[in-house]
Structures are given as C-alpha cells and as structure tokens.
C-alpha positions in Angstrom: -0.3 -13.7 -7.9 0.7 -16.8 -10.0 -1.5 -17.6 -13.0 -1.7 -20.8 -15.2 -2.9 -20.7 -18.8 -2.6 -22.6 -22.0 -1.4 -20.5 -24.9 -2.3 -23.0 -27.7 -5.0 -25.3 -26.5 -6.3 -26.1 -30.0 -2.8 -27.3 -31.1 -3.1 -30.3 -28.8 -6.4 -31.5 -30.3 -4.9 -33.9 -32.9 -2.6 -35.5 -30.4 -5.6 -35.8 -28.0 -7.6 -37.6 -30.7 -4.6 -39.9 -31.3 -4.5 -40.7 -27.6 -8.2 -41.5 -27.5 -7.9 -43.8 -30.5 -4.9 -45.6 -28.9 -6.8 -46.2 -25.7 -9.8 -47.7 -27.7 -7.4 -49.9 -29.7 -5.6 -51.2 -26.6 -8.9 -52.0 -24.8 -10.3 -53.8 -27.9 -6.9 -55.6 -28.4 -7.2 -57.3 -25.0 -10.3 -59.2 -26.2 -8.6 -60.6 -29.3 -7.8 -64.3 -29.6 -4.3 -65.5 -28.8 -1.9 -65.9 -31.7 -0.8 -69.4 -30.6 -3.4 -72.1 -29.8 -2.7 -75.1 -27.5 -5.0 -78.1 -27.1 -4.0 -78.6 -23.5 -3.0 -75.7 -21.1 -3.1 -77.6 -17.8 0.7 -78.3 -17.8 1.3 -74.6 -17.9 -0.9 -73.7 -15.0 1.6 -74.8 -12.4 4.3 -72.6 -13.9 4.9 -69.2 -12.2 4.6 -66.3 -14.7 7.9 -64.6 -15.5 8.8 -60.9 -15.2 7.8 -60.2 -18.7 4.4 -61.6 -18.2 3.9 -59.6 -14.9 4.9 -56.4 -16.6 3.0 -56.9 -19.8 0.8 -53.9 -19.2 3.8 -51.6 -18.6 4.6 -50.7 -22.2 1.0 -49.6 -23.2 0.7 -47.7 -19.9 4.0 -45.9 -20.6 2.7 -45.1 -24.1 -0.6 -43.7 -22.9 1.1 -41.7 -20.1 3.7 -40.3 -22.5 1.1 -39.2 -25.0 -1.1 -37.7 -22.3 1.8 -35.6 -21.1 2.7 -34.6 -24.6 -0.9 -33.4 -25.1 -0.4 -31.0 -22.2 3.0 -29.9 -23.7 1.5 -29.2 -27.1 -1.1 -26.9 -25.4 1.8 -24.7 -24.3 1.3 -24.3 -20.6 2.4 -20.9 -19.2 2.7 -19.5 -15.7 2.5 -15.8 -15.1 2.5 -13.3 -12.3 0.2 -10.2 -12.5 1.7 -7.1 -11.0 0.4 -3.6 -10.5 2.5 -0.4 -10.4 1.1 2.7 -8.7 2.0 5.9 -10.6 1.4 8.9 -8.4 2.8 12.4 -7.8 2.5 13.0 -4.1 1.6 16.2 -2.2 4.1 17.8 0.1 2.5 18.9 3.3 3.9 20.8 6.3 1.8 21.2 9.5 2.7 24.3 11.4 1.5 23.9 15.0 1.2 26.6 17.7 2.8 25.4 21.0 2.4 28.7 22.9 1.1 28.8 26.5 -2.4 29.8 25.4 -2.8 26.3 23.8 -3.1 25.0 27.5 -6.7 26.4 27.5 -9.1 23.5 28.2 -12.1 24.4 26.1 -11.6 21.2 24.1 -12.4 19.0 27.1 -11.3 16.6 28.4 -8.0 17.7 26.9 -6.4 21.1 26.2 -6.1 22.6 22.7 -2.6 21.2 22.0 -3.4 17.6 23.0 -6.5 17.6 20.8 -4.6 19.2 17.9 -1.8 16.6 18.2 -4.4 13.8 18.1 -6.2 15.1 15.1 -3.0 15.8 13.2 -1.8 12.2 13.9 -5.1 10.9 12.4 -4.6 13.1 9.4 -1.0 11.8 8.9 -2.2 8.2 9.1 -4.7 8.9 6.3 -2.0 9.9 3.8 -0.4 7.3 1.6 2.1 8.7 -0.8 2.6 12.2 0.5 5.7 13.7 2.2 4.6 15.3 5.5 6.6 17.5 7.8 6.0 19.2 11.2 7.0 22.7 12.3 6.2 24.0 15.8 6.2 27.7 16.9 5.8 29.9 19.9 8.1 33.0 20.2 10.4 31.2 17.7 9.8 28.5 15.1 11.7 25.3 14.3 11.3 22.2 12.4 10.3 19.2 14.5 10.3 16.8 11.6 11.4 17.4 8.0 9.4 16.1 5.1 9.1 12.3 5.3 7.2 9.2 4.2 8.0 7.5 7.5 4.7 8.4 9.2 5.6 6.3 12.2 8.6 8.5 13.0 6.5 11.6 12.4 3.7 10.6 14.7 6.3 9.7 17.4 7.9 13.1 17.2 4.4 14.7 17.2 3.5 12.8 20.4 6.6 14.3 22.1 5.7 17.9 21.2 5.1 20.0 24.4 4.4 23.6 25.3 7.2 26.1 24.8 9.1 27.2 28.0 7.8 30.4 29.7 10.8 32.4 28.5 10.0 31.4 24.9 6.3 32.0 25.1 4.5 34.0 22.5 2.9 33.5 19.1 5.1 34.1 16.1 2.7 33.1 13.3 4.8 34.8 10.7 7.9 32.8 11.8 6.0 29.6 11.8 4.7 30.2 8.4 8.1 31.2 7.0 9.8 28.2 8.5 7.2 25.9 6.9 7.8 27.7 3.5 11.5 27.0 3.9 10.9 23.3 4.3 8.7 23.2 1.1 10.9 25.5 -1.0 12.9 22.7 -2.7 10.2 20.0 -2.4 9.3 18.1 -5.7 5.7 17.2 -5.1 3.0 18.1 -7.6 1.5 20.5 -5.1 2.7 22.0 -1.8 0.5 22.7 1.2 0.9 24.3 4.7 -1.7 23.6 7.4 -1.2 26.4 10.0 -3.0 25.9 13.3 -3.0 28.6 16.0 -5.2 30.0 18.8 -3.8 33.5 19.0 -2.5 36.5 17.1 1.1 37.3 15.9 3.0 39.1 18.8 6.6 37.8 18.3 9.1 37.2 15.6 10.9 39.1 12.9 8.5 38.2 10.1 4.9 39.3 10.0 2.2 36.8 8.9 1.3 38.5 5.6 4.9 38.6 4.6 5.1 34.9 5.2 1.9 34.5 3.1 3.5 36.3 0.2 6.5 34.1 0.4 4.2 31.1 0.2 2.4 32.6 -2.7 5.6 33.2 -4.6 6.6 29.6 -4.4 3.1 28.3 -5.2 2.3 27.0 -1.7 -1.3 26.8 -0.6 -2.0 27.6 3.1 -4.9 26.3 5.1 -5.3 28.3 8.3 -7.2 27.0 11.4 -8.2 29.2 14.3 -8.5 27.1 17.4 -10.7 28.1 20.4 -14.3 28.6 21.5 -16.2 31.8 21.1 -16.1 33.9 24.3 -14.3 32.8 27.5 -12.6 29.5 28.2 -11.0 27.9 31.3 -7.2 28.3 31.5 -5.2 26.3 34.1 -2.8 27.9 36.6 -0.6 25.8 38.7 -0.1 27.5 42.0 2.8 26.0 44.2 0.7 26.6 47.3 -3.0 26.2 46.3 -2.4 23.7 43.5 -4.2 23.9 40.1 -6.9 26.4 39.6 -8.7 27.8 36.6 -9.4 31.3 35.3 -11.5 32.3 32.4 -9.7 33.8 29.5 -11.1 35.5 26.3 -10.3 33.9 23.0 -7.9 36.1 21.0 -7.7 34.7 17.5 -6.7 37.1 14.7 -9.2 35.7 12.3 -8.8 38.5 9.9 -5.1 37.9 9.4 -5.6 34.1 9.1 -8.3 34.7 6.5 -5.9 37.0 4.5 -3.2 34.4 4.6 -5.5 31.7 3.2 -6.9 34.1 0.5 -3.4 35.2 -0.5 -2.2 31.6 -1.1 -5.4 30.1 -2.5 -6.2 28.2 0.6 -9.1 28.4 3.1 -9.6 29.6 6.6 -11.4 27.4 9.2 -12.5 28.0 12.8 -12.5 25.1 15.2 -14.5 25.8 18.3 -14.3 22.2 19.7 -12.5 18.9 19.2 -15.2 17.6 16.8 -15.1 20.6 14.6 -11.3 20.3 14.4 -11.6 16.7 13.2 -14.1 17.7 10.6 -11.8 20.5 9.4 -8.9 18.0 8.9 -11.3 15.6 7.1 -12.2 18.4 4.7 -8.6 19.3 4.1 -7.8 15.6 3.6 -10.5 15.4 0.9 -9.3 18.5 -0.9 -5.7 17.5 -0.9 -6.0 13.8 -1.8 -3.4 12.2 -4.0 -4.6 10.9 -7.3 -3.2 7.4 -8.0 -3.0 5.8 -11.4 -2.4 2.0 -11.5 -0.7 0.2 -14.4 -1.1 -3.6 -14.5 1.0 -6.0 -16.4 1.5 -9.8 -16.5 4.8 -11.7 -17.0 4.5 -15.1 -18.6 7.0 -18.0 -18.6 6.7 -21.0 -21.0 6.5 -24.3 -19.0 6.0 -26.8 -21.9 9.5 -28.2 -21.4 8.4 -29.6 -18.0 5.9 -31.8 -19.9 7.7 -32.3 -23.3 10.8 -34.1 -21.9 9.0 -36.5 -19.5 6.4 -37.3 -22.2 9.1 -38.1 -24.7 11.0 -40.1 -22.1 8.0 -42.3 -21.3 7.4 -43.1 -25.0 11.1 -43.8 -25.5 11.0 -46.2 -22.5 8.0 -47.9 -24.0 9.8 -48.4 -27.4 12.9 -49.7 -25.6 11.0 -52.2 -23.5 8.9 -53.4 -26.4 12.0 -54.0 -28.5 14.1 -55.8 -25.8 13.0 -57.7 -22.7 9.3 -57.3 -23.3 9.3 -58.0 -27.1 6.3 -60.1 -28.3 7.0 -63.1 -30.5 3.7 -64.2 -32.1 
C-alpha cells in the first residue's frame, strides 16, 4: 500500500510565511497609483494593448506558483510502501487413509465411509495455510498417493481420484500404512510432524504390525492421531450381484480400538471414534485446532524522498519569473 507523508513539515513554515507576505504585497500593490501621470488618456484608448501588457500578471503568478511548490519541497514529501512478512514454521502432516473393501459400508449415509472420509479430509486440507500435507493410502499394501506438498489443489485432486483397492489387494495393513507415512515424514523439516491415520478395521495384512509402526513414529518424534470409522453394531454393506443387482447385508463393525488407542498413546497423539459423518467432521476440526500453525508477522515501511519532484519545478518557475521581469516584461517607471 502506497503512503504519502511529509518528513519535515515545520521546515517549510518560514517559506510559507514569505509566500503569504508576497501575496499580500502583490494584492496591495495593484491598488497603488501609477508612476507616470497623464492629463489626457483618451488618445491611448484606441490603442490595442501589447503582449507585455496582456501578460503583466504572468511574472507574479510564476513567483507565487514557484514559492508554493518550494514550500512543498521544503516539507520533504516522501512516499512509502508498507509490507508485512509472515514468519512461520509449518507443520508437516500425512493423512493415512484406509481404502480396503470394508470402507464401502454405507453407515455414513448418503455416502459410504470412504467418500465421507475423502470429503472431510479435503475440507481439512483447505483449512491449512503454511503446512506441508501428504497422502498415503493402504489396504493389503500401502503406497504414497501424494508426497508432502503446499499445492493443496493438486493434493485434493489426487484425493478425489482415490478409490477402493482391487479385490486381490484387499485387506487392512494398518502397520504398513503407518510405516509408509513415517517414511514420508522422516526427512521433513517442519517444526512438528503429524500423522492422521483413519481406518475402519483391524490389522490383518502386511509385514509390519501397528505397534512397531507406532514405535517408529515415536523414535522420529511424530505424533499420530488415530480415527476409528464406523457405527456401533451392525451397518449395511453393499453387494453387487451380476444377476440380482445391488443388495445389502448387515455387517458388524470390527475396529481394533485398543490398538488404535495404543498407537496414539505411544506417540503422544489421541484416538477418536467417528460413528457418523458429523462426528468425523468434528474430529478433524478438533485436530485442526490442536495442530494449528502459529504465524508471526513482521511489518516494515520503505520510504522514498520525493522533494526533487517539487524543488526543480519550483526553482524553474522562479527563474522564469526573474528572466521575464528582466527582459521582455521589464517595467520602466
């Protein structure tokens, strides 16, 4: 934002007083009697006034204008721009998302667990400002869907494309998902490192068990928030029959809450249970509040002297007045 100020306003006071006195003197001077007296002026009335007569007010006008501009120059006008620099140490966050077949369960109506989870994670990502965020998905195996990035648009696009694992790769490798997320954060430089692990089942695949993954996270100083997704009791699960079409069966929630709680406790995080879409949104809101980046703002103003834009024109007008008064517009009393 451009700012205008006068660095030495009081320095221009003497010149301003001189300008006022000059204006008063010129106004009073117009009422003075002529230096030359003629008994008869009628012969001169038919004469057209010359250029010097028509421009007789130009020298005093130039003098007043020049002094007025010099008054501004002596006040030292300055322009400046105020800028703010945000100083922050971001948080590095990896979301580990379960994409196993059980996430098809439709207890988070009108959508299944995975679609609701994707929507809530996208809202969480949009709420970040200076944090690197990555995405890991897991079923029987785990892989990085998006590395740590500040390009939240790309991240949300990749998140929207996430789908369920193929049948041959179905399963829930919680330990592998956690270990893959730890690997993404191992060399990160943020002031703190966080994993948000979201699953609706218990570990039944993979070479790394969940508690070993938790100890890896603890060793690197990573905090893990675990979220168990699913209603209490039974929930409708869709089955697509090639002959009868889609039908639903009721399945029992099978969340290993004890292990998820141990993961969170080991790393200094927290365990949450989301029984519906609303609860899941509230959980991410809570995590967002706990892992909010602190921003320090440093402001400074750059100023540029602008008196030259007034000094030179003011001096030029006065010089023109002196030149005209000494040559073609010279008064001869």
